[in-house]
C-alpha positions in Angstrom: -64.6 -32.0 49.4 -67.3 -29.6 48.4 -68.3 -28.7 44.8 -69.9 -25.3 45.6 -68.2 -22.4 43.8 -68.2 -18.6 44.6 -67.7 -15.4 42.7 -64.3 -13.6 43.1 -66.1 -10.8 45.0 -69.1 -12.0 46.9 -71.8 -9.2 47.1 -73.0 -8.1 50.4 -76.2 -9.7 51.9 -78.1 -6.4 51.1 -77.0 -6.5 47.5 -78.0 -10.1 47.2 -81.4 -9.4 48.8 -82.0 -6.6 46.3 -81.1 -8.9 43.5 -83.5 -11.5 44.7 -86.3 -9.0 45.3 -85.8 -7.7 41.8 -86.0 -11.2 40.5 -89.5 -11.5 42.1 -90.7 -8.1 40.8 -92.6 -7.4 37.7 -94.0 -9.8 35.1 -92.6 -13.3 35.7 -89.7 -14.4 37.8 -86.0 -14.1 36.9 -85.0 -17.7 37.8 -81.5 -17.3 36.4 -80.8 -14.4 38.8 -81.9 -16.7 41.7 -79.6 -19.5 40.6 -76.7 -17.1 40.1 -77.2 -15.7 43.6 -78.2 -18.5 45.9 -76.3 -21.3 43.9 -73.0 -19.7 44.7 -73.4 -18.9 48.5 -72.4 -21.1 51.4 -74.6 -21.9 54.4 -73.4 -18.9 56.5 -73.9 -16.5 53.5 -77.4 -17.9 52.9 -78.3 -17.4 56.5 -77.2 -13.8 56.3 -79.3 -13.4 53.2 -82.4 -14.9 54.9 -82.0 -12.6 57.9 -81.3 -9.5 55.9 -84.3 -10.2 53.5 -86.7 -10.4 56.4 -85.3 -7.1 57.8 -85.6 -5.3 54.5 -88.9 -6.7 53.2 -90.6 -8.1 56.3 -91.0 -11.4 54.5 -89.5 -14.9 55.0 -87.3 -15.6 52.0 -88.3 -19.3 52.0 -92.0 -18.3 51.8 -91.3 -15.9 49.0 -89.3 -18.4 47.1 -92.1 -21.0 47.6 -94.7 -18.6 46.2 -92.7 -17.6 43.2 -91.1 -20.9 42.1 -92.7 -24.2 41.2 -92.0 -27.8 40.5 -88.7 -29.6 41.3 -86.8 -26.4 40.8 -88.8 -24.6 43.5 -88.6 -27.5 45.9 -84.8 -27.6 45.4 -84.2 -23.9 46.0 -86.4 -23.8 49.1 -84.6 -26.8 50.6 -81.2 -25.1 49.8 -82.1 -21.9 51.7 -82.8 -23.7 55.0 -80.1 -24.4 57.6 -79.0 -28.0 57.3 -80.8 -29.3 60.5 -84.1 -27.7 59.5 -83.7 -29.0 56.0 -83.2 -32.6 57.2 -86.1 -32.3 59.7 -88.4 -31.2 56.9 -87.1 -34.0 54.6 -87.7 -36.5 57.4 -91.2 -35.2 57.9 -92.1 -35.2 54.3 -90.9 -38.8 53.9 -92.9 -39.9 57.0 -96.0 -38.2 55.7 -95.8 -39.4 52.2 -98.3 -42.0 50.9 -95.4 -44.2 49.8 -92.8 -45.2 52.4 -90.3 -47.2 50.5 -86.5 -47.1 50.8 -86.3 -44.0 48.6 -88.3 -42.0 51.1 -87.1 -43.5 54.4 -83.4 -43.7 53.8 -83.1 -40.0 54.6 -83.7 -40.9 58.2 -80.9 -43.5 58.0 -78.6 -40.9 56.6 -79.4 -38.4 59.3 -78.7 -41.0 62.0 -75.7 -42.8 60.5 -73.6 -40.3 58.4 -73.5 -37.1 60.5 -72.3 -36.6 64.1 -74.4 -37.5 67.2 -74.6 -33.7 67.8 -76.1 -33.1 64.4 -78.7 -35.8 64.9 -79.7 -34.2 68.1 -80.0 -30.8 66.4 -82.3 -32.4 63.7 -84.5 -34.0 66.4 -84.7 -30.7 68.3 -85.6 -28.8 65.1 -88.2 -31.5 64.3 -90.0 -31.0 67.6 -90.0 -27.2 67.1 -91.4 -27.4 63.5 -93.9 -30.1 63.9 -94.9 -30.1 67.6 -94.0 -33.8 68.1 -90.8 -35.8 68.2 -89.3 -37.6 65.2 -89.7 -40.8 67.1 -93.4 -40.2 67.6 -94.0 -39.7 63.9 -91.9 -42.8 63.1 -94.1 -44.9 65.5 -97.3 -43.5 64.1 -96.4 -43.6 60.4 -94.1 -46.6 59.8 -95.1 -50.2 60.3 -93.1 -52.9 62.1 -90.3 -54.1 61.7 -89.0 -51.0 59.9 -90.3 -48.8 62.7 -88.2 -50.7 65.2 -85.0 -50.1 63.3 -85.6 -46.4 62.6 -86.7 -45.5 66.2 -83.5 -47.3 67.5 -81.3 -45.3 65.1 -82.7 -41.9 65.8 -83.0 -42.4 69.6 -79.3 -43.3 70.0 -76.5 -40.9 70.9 -73.4 -42.7 69.6 -70.0 -42.2 71.3 -68.1 -40.3 68.6 -64.5 -40.9 69.7 -62.2 -43.3 67.9 -62.5 -46.1 70.5 -62.3 -49.7 69.2 -62.5 -53.0 71.1 -61.3 -55.8 68.8 -62.7 -58.6 71.0 -66.2 -57.0 71.0 -65.9 -56.5 67.2 -65.2 -60.2 66.6 -68.0 -61.3 69.0 -70.5 -59.0 67.4 -69.5 -60.0 63.9 -70.5 -63.6 64.9 -73.8 -62.4 66.3 -74.6 -60.4 63.2 -73.8 -63.4 61.0 -76.1 -65.6 63.1 -79.0 -63.2 62.8 -78.5 -62.9 59.0 -78.2 -66.7 58.5 -81.5 -67.1 60.4 -82.9 -64.2 58.3 -83.9 -62.5 61.6 -83.1 -58.9 60.5 -85.3 -57.4 63.2 -83.3 -59.3 65.9 -82.8 -57.1 69.0 -79.1 -57.9 69.1 -78.5 -56.9 65.5 -80.4 -53.6 65.8 -78.6 -52.8 69.1 -75.2 -53.3 67.5 -76.0 -51.2 64.4 -77.7 -48.4 66.2 -75.6 -47.8 69.3 -71.9 -48.7 68.6 -69.7 -45.9 67.4 -68.8 -45.8 63.7 -65.1 -46.8 64.3 -66.2 -49.8 66.4 -68.7 -50.8 63.7 -66.1 -50.5 60.9 -63.9 -52.9 62.8 -66.9 -55.3 63.3 -67.6 -55.1 59.5 -63.9 -55.9 58.8 -64.1 -58.9 61.1 -67.2 -60.0 59.3 -65.6 -59.8 55.8 -62.5 -61.6 57.0 -64.4 -64.3 58.7 -67.1 -65.0 56.1 -65.6 -63.9 52.9 -68.4 -61.5 52.1 -69.4 -58.1 53.2 -72.2 -57.5 55.7 -74.2 -55.4 53.2 -74.0 -58.2 50.6 -75.4 -60.8 53.0 -78.2 -58.4 54.0 -79.1 -57.8 50.4 -79.2 -61.6 49.8 -81.9 -61.9 52.5 -84.4 -60.1 50.3 -85.3 -56.9 48.5 -87.9 -55.4 50.9 -87.8 -52.1 52.7 -86.3 -53.7 55.9 -83.4 -55.3 54.0 -82.8 -52.2 51.9 -82.7 -49.9 54.9 -80.4 -52.1 56.9 -78.1 -52.3 54.0 -78.2 -48.5 53.8 -77.3 -48.4 57.5 -74.2 -50.5 56.9 -73.1 -48.5 53.9 -73.7 -45.1 55.6 -71.5 -46.2 58.4 -68.8 -48.1 56.4 -68.7 -46.1 53.2 -70.9 -43.0 52.9 -69.5 -42.2 49.5 -70.6 -45.5 48.1 -74.1 -45.1 49.7 -74.6 -41.6 48.2 -73.2 -42.5 44.8 -75.7 -45.5 44.7 -78.6 -43.2 45.7 -77.6 -40.8 42.9 -77.3 -43.7 40.4 -80.6 -45.2 41.3 -82.3 -41.8 41.1 -81.4 -41.3 37.4 -80.9 -44.9 36.1 -83.7 -46.5 34.1 -87.1 -45.1 33.2 -88.0 -41.8 34.9 -86.1 -39.8 37.5 -86.4 -39.9 41.3 -86.2 -36.1 41.8 -86.6 -36.4 45.6 -83.5 -38.5 46.1 -81.5 -36.6 43.4 -82.3 -33.3 44.9 -81.7 -34.4 48.5 -78.2 -35.8 47.9 -76.9 -33.0 45.8 -78.2 -30.3 48.1 -77.2 -32.0 51.4 -73.7 -32.9 50.2 -72.7 -30.0 48.0 -70.9 -28.2 50.9 -69.4 -31.4 52.4 -68.2 -34.2 50.1 -70.0 -34.1 46.7 -66.6 -33.9 44.9 -65.7 -37.2 46.5 -69.1 -38.7 45.8 -68.6 -37.7 42.1 -65.3 -39.5 42.0 -66.8 -42.6 43.7 -69.7 -42.4 41.1 -67.2 -42.3 38.2 -65.2 -45.3 39.6 -68.3 -47.4 40.3 -70.3 -46.7 37.1 -67.8 -45.5 34.6 -69.8 -42.4 34.0 -69.6 -38.7 34.7 -72.1 -37.6 37.3 -72.5 -34.1 35.9 -73.3 -35.4 32.5 -75.8 -38.0 33.8 -77.6 -35.3 35.9 -77.7 -32.9 32.9 -79.0 -35.7 30.7 -81.8 -36.7 33.0 -83.1 -33.3 34.1 -84.1 -30.1 32.3 -84.7 -26.4 32.6 -84.0 -24.3 35.7 -84.0 -27.5 37.8 -81.1 -28.9 35.7 -79.3 -25.5 35.8 -79.6 -25.3 39.6 -78.3 -28.8 40.3 -75.4 -28.4 37.8 -74.6 -25.1 39.6 -74.3 -26.9 42.9 -72.2 -29.5 41.2 -69.7 -26.8 40.4 -70.7 -25.4 37.0 -70.6 -21.6 36.5 -74.0 -20.9 35.1 
């Protein structure tokens, strides 16, 4: 369930463009007007605004926002204005080109491959080629070391069957194979990677259930016990993204704001990418898991226009 809210009477795209252009005009920028406008528009409405803005002012709205806004607020608004496949393609590219390639950066690729539909993954890959003149797989190969590279290439190259087809015999057999690989601490085993990257999500959930029933522990727990490196963390994210996306995203949010400092990249990514899908459900999962209110935690760990924008996407009427 989405958290995005809308005014009772949504202005026309022309009116919204005039509001945005006025926010850019004169001394300084009216950030509040930008939040009030873009923070309460869905993906289709934002596309109409983008197209209309270019017609009216002969400028790309994303470029104008980038030049007018700065810091984490600017990055968040620019990401919000893109269509979802373009946004994820850009996020994947920025993670691959970053100096640090830990789980916080690379798990966006896991999310693209394991949470959304096969058709959506294909759209992101096509968009990536168009934007960056190479494939997502090519950049993973050139930027990510083994064995993590092996996992990510397999995930993004697969086109999973997306119908609810389950074979219990296969599930029980593959649960055994997964357990054997984990007991041997061979997390880059070809069989393990094949199972996690190619089986449909319904089949994998059945396999995960057989694993729990057979060994008394969840697959993600046993992977975590193998170590705390990038490979272990990303494989655990694969399992959670398939078995319980709400748990995965609530964990990412918690980790982004817990402790010293804030992981703005992860915080921004999850709120923006899930605000129109299931952020309300993620908020409930967060409250159940951590006994804390997500809105309050985000507000307490951020400030200024960045805070106001994120809280707006969480459903506040700012």
